[in-house]
C-alpha positions in Angstrom: -1.6 11.2 26.6 -5.1 10.9 24.9 -4.7 14.5 23.6 -2.4 12.9 21.0 -5.7 11.7 19.3 -8.0 14.7 19.6 -11.8 14.1 19.6 -12.1 16.8 17.0 -10.0 14.8 14.5 -12.2 11.7 15.1 -15.3 13.8 14.6 -13.9 15.3 11.4 -13.0 11.9 10.0 -16.5 10.6 10.9 -18.1 13.7 9.3 -16.0 13.2 6.1 -17.2 9.5 6.0 -20.8 10.5 6.4 -20.7 13.2 3.8 -19.0 10.9 1.3 -21.3 8.0 1.8 -24.7 9.4 2.7 -24.5 13.2 2.4 -26.2 15.3 -0.2 -22.8 16.6 -1.6 -21.4 14.6 -4.5 -17.6 14.7 -4.5 -16.4 14.9 -8.1 -12.9 16.4 -7.6 -9.7 14.8 -6.4 -8.7 17.8 -4.3 -10.9 16.9 -1.3 -9.0 13.6 -1.2 -5.7 15.4 -1.3 -6.7 17.6 1.6 -7.8 14.7 3.6 -4.6 12.7 3.0 -2.4 15.7 3.8 -4.3 16.3 7.0 -3.8 12.7 7.8 -0.1 12.9 7.2 0.2 15.9 9.5 -1.9 14.3 12.2 -0.3 10.9 12.3 3.2 12.4 11.8 2.5 14.6 14.8 1.5 11.5 16.8 4.8 9.8 16.0 6.9 12.9 16.7 5.2 13.9 20.0 5.2 10.3 21.3 9.0 10.0 20.6 9.7 13.4 22.1 7.9 12.6 25.3 9.2 9.1 25.7 12.1 8.3 23.3 12.5 4.7 24.6 8.9 4.0 23.3 10.5 3.3 20.0 11.5 -0.1 21.4 8.1 -1.2 22.7 5.2 1.0 21.6 3.5 -0.6 18.6 1.2 2.4 18.1 4.1 4.5 16.9 4.6 2.0 14.1 0.9 1.8 13.4 0.6 5.6 13.0 3.6 5.6 10.7 2.1 2.7 8.6 -1.2 4.5 8.4 0.5 7.6 7.1 2.3 5.6 4.5 -0.5 3.3 3.3 -3.7 5.3 3.8 -2.4 8.9 3.4 0.6 8.8 1.1 -0.7 5.9 -1.0 -4.0 7.5 -2.2 -2.1 10.7 -3.2 -1.0 8.9 -6.3 -4.3 10.0 -7.8 -3.5 13.7 -7.2 0.2 14.4 -6.9 1.8 11.8 -9.1 3.0 12.8 -12.6 0.4 12.9 -15.3 1.5 9.6 -17.0 1.4 7.8 -13.6 -2.1 9.1 -12.8 -3.3 8.1 -16.3 -1.9 4.6 -15.9 -3.3 4.2 -12.4 -6.8 5.2 -13.6 -6.6 2.5 -16.3 -5.3 -0.4 -14.2 -6.7 0.6 -10.7 -9.7 2.8 -11.4 -11.8 4.4 -8.7 -13.9 7.5 -8.6 -13.1 10.5 -6.4 -16.1 10.0 -4.1 -15.3 6.4 -3.3 -11.6 7.2 -2.8 -12.5 10.0 -0.4 -15.0 7.7 1.5 -12.5 4.9 1.8 -9.7 7.2 3.0 -12.0 8.7 5.6 -12.9 5.2 6.7 -9.3 4.2 7.1 -8.4 7.3 9.0 -11.4 7.1 11.2 -10.5 3.5 12.0 -6.9 4.4 12.7 -7.9 7.3 15.0 -10.3 5.3 17.0 -7.7 2.5 17.3 -5.1 4.9 18.6 -7.6 6.4 21.1 -8.6 3.0 22.4 -4.9 1.8 22.4 -4.1 4.7 24.7 -7.0 4.0 27.0 -6.4 0.3 27.5 -4.1 -1.1 30.1 -2.8 -4.7 30.7 -0.7 -3.9 33.8 -0.6 -7.5 35.1 0.6 -8.8 31.7 3.3 -6.1 31.7 4.5 -6.9 35.2 4.6 -10.7 34.4 6.7 -9.9 31.3 9.0 -7.6 33.2 9.5 -10.1 36.0 10.3 -13.0 33.6 12.6 -10.7 31.6 14.4 -9.5 34.8 15.0 -13.1 35.9 16.3 -14.3 32.5 18.5 -11.2 32.2 20.7 -12.7 34.9 22.0 -15.2 32.4 25.5 -13.8 31.3 25.0 -11.7 28.2 27.9 -13.3 26.2 26.6 -16.8 26.9 23.1 -15.8 26.1 24.0 -14.2 22.8 25.9 -17.3 21.8 23.0 -19.5 22.7 20.5 -17.3 20.8 22.8 -17.3 17.8 23.3 -21.1 17.8 19.6 -21.9 18.3 18.3 -19.2 15.9 20.7 -19.9 13.0 20.4 -23.6 13.5 16.6 -23.4 13.3 16.8 -21.2 10.2 19.6 -22.9 8.3 19.1 -26.5 9.4 15.3 -26.6 9.2 13.4 -23.7 7.6 15.8 -22.7 4.7 16.6 -26.4 3.7 12.8 -27.1 3.4 12.2 -23.9 1.4 15.1 -24.8 -0.9 13.8 -28.4 -1.4 16.9 -29.9 0.4 14.6 -31.8 2.8 11.0 -32.9 2.6 10.3 -32.4 6.3 8.3 -29.2 6.8 9.5 -27.1 9.8 7.2 -27.0 12.8 5.7 -23.8 14.1 8.2 -23.6 17.0 11.1 -24.0 14.6 9.8 -21.1 12.4 9.5 -18.9 15.5 13.0 -19.9 16.6 14.2 -19.0 13.1 13.4 -15.4 14.0 16.1 -15.2 16.7 18.9 -14.2 14.3 17.1 -10.8 14.1 17.8 -10.4 17.8 21.5 -11.3 17.1 21.6 -8.5 14.5 20.2 -6.0 17.0 22.6 -6.9 19.8 25.7 -6.9 17.6 25.0 -3.5 16.1 24.4 -2.2 19.6 27.8 -3.5 20.6 29.3 -1.8 17.4 27.7 1.5 18.4 29.3 1.1 21.9 32.7 0.8 20.2 33.4 -2.9 20.5 35.5 -3.3 17.3 35.4 -7.1 17.4 31.6 -7.0 17.0 31.7 -5.2 13.6 32.7 -8.3 11.4 30.1 -10.4 13.2 27.4 -7.7 12.8 28.1 -7.4 9.1 28.1 -11.2 8.6 24.9 -11.7 10.5 23.2 -8.8 8.7 24.3 -9.9 5.3 23.2 -13.5 6.0 19.7 -12.3 7.0 19.3 -10.0 4.0 20.5 -12.6 1.5 18.3 -15.2 3.0 15.2 -12.9 3.1 15.9 -12.0 -0.5 16.1 -15.6 -1.6 12.9 -16.4 0.3 11.2 -13.4 -1.3 10.3 -12.2 2.2 9.9 -8.4 2.4 8.9 -8.5 6.0 12.2 -10.2 7.0 14.2 -7.7 4.9 12.6 -4.8 6.7 12.9 -6.5 10.1 16.7 -6.9 9.6 17.1 -3.2 8.8 14.9 -2.2 11.8 16.9 -4.5 14.1 20.2 -3.1 12.9 18.8 0.5 13.2 17.4 0.0 16.7 20.5 -1.8 17.9 22.8 1.0 16.7 20.4 3.6 18.3 20.4 1.7 21.6 24.2 1.9 21.6 24.6 5.5 20.4 21.3 7.3 21.2 21.9 9.4 18.1 19.0 10.7 16.1 21.1 10.5 12.9 21.1 6.7 13.3 17.3 6.6 13.1 17.2 8.9 10.1 19.9 6.8 8.3 18.0 3.6 9.1 14.7 5.0 7.9 16.3 6.1 4.6 17.9 2.7 4.1 14.6 0.9 4.9 12.6 3.1 2.5 15.2 2.6 -0.2 15.2 -1.2 0.4 11.4 -1.3 0.3 11.3 0.6 -3.0 13.9 -1.7 -4.6 12.8 -5.0 -3.1 9.0 -4.7 -3.3 8.6 -5.4 -7.1 11.2 -8.2 -7.0 9.6 -9.8 -4.0 6.1 -9.6 -5.5 7.4 -11.1 -8.7 9.1 -14.0 -6.9 6.2 -14.7 -4.6 3.7 -14.7 -7.5 6.0 -17.1 -9.4 6.2 -19.5 -6.4 2.4 -19.3 -5.9 2.0 -20.2 -9.6 4.3 -23.2 -9.1 2.0 -24.3 -6.2 -1.2 -24.1 -8.2 -2.3 -21.0 -6.4 -2.3 -22.5 -2.9 0.4 -20.4 -1.3 4.1 -20.3 -2.1 5.8 -23.5 -3.1 9.3 -24.5 -1.9 11.7 -24.1 -4.7 15.3 -25.1 -5.2 18.2 -22.5 -5.3 18.4 -23.1 -9.0 14.7 -22.2 -9.5 15.0 -19.1 -7.4 18.1 -18.0 -9.4 16.0 -18.6 -12.5 13.3 -16.4 -11.1 15.8 -13.7 -10.3 17.2 -14.0 -13.9 13.7 -13.7 -15.4 13.0 -10.6 -13.3 16.3 -9.0 -14.3 15.5 -9.7 -17.9 12.0 -8.3 -17.7 13.2 -5.1 -15.9 16.1 -4.6 -18.3 13.9 -4.5 -21.4 11.1 -2.6 -19.6 8.5 -5.4 -19.8 8.0 -5.4 -16.0 8.2 -1.6 -15.5 5.1 -0.1 -14.0 4.7 3.6 -13.9 4.9 4.7 -10.3 5.7 1.1 -9.3 6.6 1.6 -5.6 3.9 4.2 -5.1 1.3 1.9 -6.8 2.0 -0.7 -4.1 1.0 1.7 -1.4 -2.4 2.3 -2.9 -5.1 -0.1 -1.5 -8.2 1.9 -2.5 -9.5 0.0 -5.6 -9.2 -3.4 -3.9 -10.8 -2.0 -0.7 -13.8 -0.8 -2.8 -14.2 -4.2 -4.4 -13.9 -6.0 -1.0 -16.7 -3.8 0.4 -18.9 -4.5 -2.6 -18.3 -8.3 -2.2 -19.6 -8.0 1.4 -22.6 -5.9 0.4 -23.7 -8.6 -2.0 -23.2 -11.4 0.5 -19.8 -12.6 -0.6 -17.6 -11.3 2.1 -14.9 -13.0 4.2 -15.2 -15.5 7.0 -12.1 -14.8 9.1 -14.1 -13.8 12.2 -15.7 -17.3 12.1 -12.3 -18.9 11.9 -10.9 -17.0 15.0 -11.8 -19.9 17.3 -9.4 -22.1 15.5 -6.4 -19.9 16.4 -5.9 -21.7 19.7 -6.1 -25.2 18.2 -2.8 -26.7 17.2 -2.8 -28.2 13.7 -0.8 -31.1 15.1 -3.8 -32.1 17.2 -6.4 -31.3 14.5 -4.9 -31.9 11.0 -8.3 -30.8 9.4 -7.9 -27.4 10.9 -8.9 -24.8 8.2 -6.2 -22.7 6.6 -6.0 -19.4 8.4 -3.9 -17.4 5.9 -5.7 -17.7 2.6 -7.9 -14.6 2.9 -5.7 -12.6 0.5 -5.6 -15.4 -2.1 -9.4 -16.0 -1.8 -10.0 -12.3 -2.4 -7.6 -12.2 -5.3 -9.5 -15.1 -6.9 -12.8 -13.1 -6.5 -11.2 -10.1 -8.2 -9.0 -11.6 -10.9 -10.4 -15.1 -11.3 -7.2 -17.0 -10.3 -5.3 -17.9 -7.1 -1.8 -17.0 -8.3 -1.4 -14.0 -6.1 -2.7 -12.4 -3.0 -4.6 -9.1 -2.6 -4.4 -7.0 0.6 -7.0 -4.5 1.8 -5.8 -3.4 5.3 -7.3 -4.2 8.7 -10.1 -1.7 8.8 -11.7 -2.6 5.5 -11.0 -6.3 6.4 -13.3 -5.8 9.3 -16.0 -4.5 7.0 -15.3 -7.3 4.5 -16.0 -9.9 7.2 -18.8 -8.2 9.1 -20.0 -5.0 7.6 -20.0 -1.9 9.9 -20.2 -4.0 13.1 -17.2 -5.9 11.7 -15.4 -2.6 11.1 -15.9 -1.6 14.8 -14.9 -5.1 15.9 -11.8 -4.8 13.9 -10.8 -1.6 15.6 -11.2 -3.3 19.0 -9.1 -6.2 17.8 -6.3 -4.1 16.5 -6.2 -1.8 19.5 -6.4 -4.6 22.1 -3.9 -6.9 20.4 -1.4 -4.1 19.8 -1.7 -2.8 23.4 -1.4 -6.3 24.8 1.7 -7.1 22.8 3.2 -3.6 23.5 2.7 -4.1 27.2 4.7 -7.3 27.0 7.4 -5.6 24.9 7.6 -2.9 27.6 8.2 -5.5 30.3 10.9 -7.1 28.1 12.7 -3.8 27.7 12.4 -3.0 31.4 13.8 -6.4 32.4 16.5 -6.2 29.7 16.5 -9.9 28.8 18.1 -10.6 25.4 16.3 -13.9 25.2 12.9 -12.2 25.2 13.8 -9.6 22.6 11.7 -11.3 19.9 8.6 -10.3 21.9 9.7 -6.7 21.4 9.9 -7.1 17.7 6.4 -8.7 17.7 4.9 -5.3 18.9 6.8 -3.3 16.3 6.0 -5.6 13.4 2.4 -5.9 14.4 2.1 -2.1 14.3 3.5 -2.0 10.8 1.0 -4.7 9.6 -2.0 -2.3 9.4 -2.1 -3.2 5.7 -2.5 -6.9 6.7 -5.3 -9.0 8.1 -7.1 -9.1 11.4 -7.0 -12.9 11.8 -3.4 -13.7 11.2 -1.6 -10.4 11.8 -3.3 -9.3 15.0 -5.4 -12.1 16.6 -3.0 -14.8 15.5 0.1 -12.9 16.4 -1.3 -12.1 19.9 -1.9 -15.8 20.5 1.6 -16.7 19.4 3.1 -14.0 21.7 1.0 -15.2 24.6 2.3 -18.7 24.1 5.9 -17.5 23.9 5.4 -15.3 27.1 4.1 -18.4 28.9 7.2 -20.4 27.8 9.5 -17.6 29.0 7.7 -17.4 32.3 8.0 -21.2 32.7 11.7 -21.0 31.8 12.3 -18.3 34.4 10.5 -20.3 37.1 12.7 -23.4 36.3 15.9 -21.4 36.2 15.2 -19.1 39.2 16.9 -21.3 41.8 20.1 -21.3 39.7 19.9 -17.7 38.6 19.4 -16.6 42.2 22.9 -17.9 43.0 24.5 -16.7 39.7 
């Protein structure tokens, strides 16, 4: 399996990084960047294809497949905007997001080297005891009748979402939802997956319910300006349909729908989130009434209709992290980097017990303030540069270990869930897939934090299986 990440590719990426940062050759053309990005697309694309060819069911539990895909999108396709985009898009990009060819080449080499080392370490790591614990609990809980379990998941999940989380976000209640309630509000995604699986298995009665649940999730995610939930719903529907049909065309169709949805929703979601952050004085997104959200949608429609919000190469621009990555590295080099690694110890401390616990998710807002002078938006840099931003080159290496270990740990749990076939534990499968896609995110919240959450949920499921075992044994 490690042949999927050849040592020659790791050496080549390292050599490119050395040449770009310390070598005697000064890169003044954009074409070396294009060659590096195209090589990365071929390499990570091959990883995905070979992994799925050798083990198709890995699509449901192997987070490295999604990480390789995300690296290809963000760190290979994104930088190509400087080379392959139309002339007007390239000119606009160099005005609003300037970077020189040498820095762009070095950062891309750094991202690809980080991704290659992460995949190599991911393939080498094993958490067999964790996987077996997950499989055993999933097997026990799978004995609960599927129809009863699906109904229970739907009632609990939709209740948490529409009686707690959504009312708070729409200012219908002043009580903020607890962390467990927010996690339970993710259960409707599992309902979407199961229902589309039943549709693919030719259960006609499931189609209206599948459409209703999917539309409810998409509309809610749109109102909440939550791009992750939008994509998670499409992924759930695609995986569910694929589980029921095992047809490659389903995956292709789901991928096209997801890509189209991303292109359409990304600018709208960014506009809405920035507006809500502005309403909250720059300290995260504020809850807002349905009327206010409708007004935001109206403003966005007005701006796009008259061209005021049109950005040349808009969707492509959002895949390009290079300029912000360069600035983040400069901030660290002059002693003004991040402090997320120092905050890691707080991840296991419940805020309920320590109300003064530091905010764990403000890194993007803090960095945006350093770059643009205000806290009305958030800037992302990806996990590998995030490691450097927090700890220099040692931090870069620590970040690789964190991503590989957290992703492997959660993927092993997801494998156990799939083997045990418990619908109740399906959210843990989604955690592995979504973690892989968050390579453009942050080490603290998207990898370390998510690993802690998944560990807690696994413990809860193991405890539930132990309590129910006497009854399930006689079911």
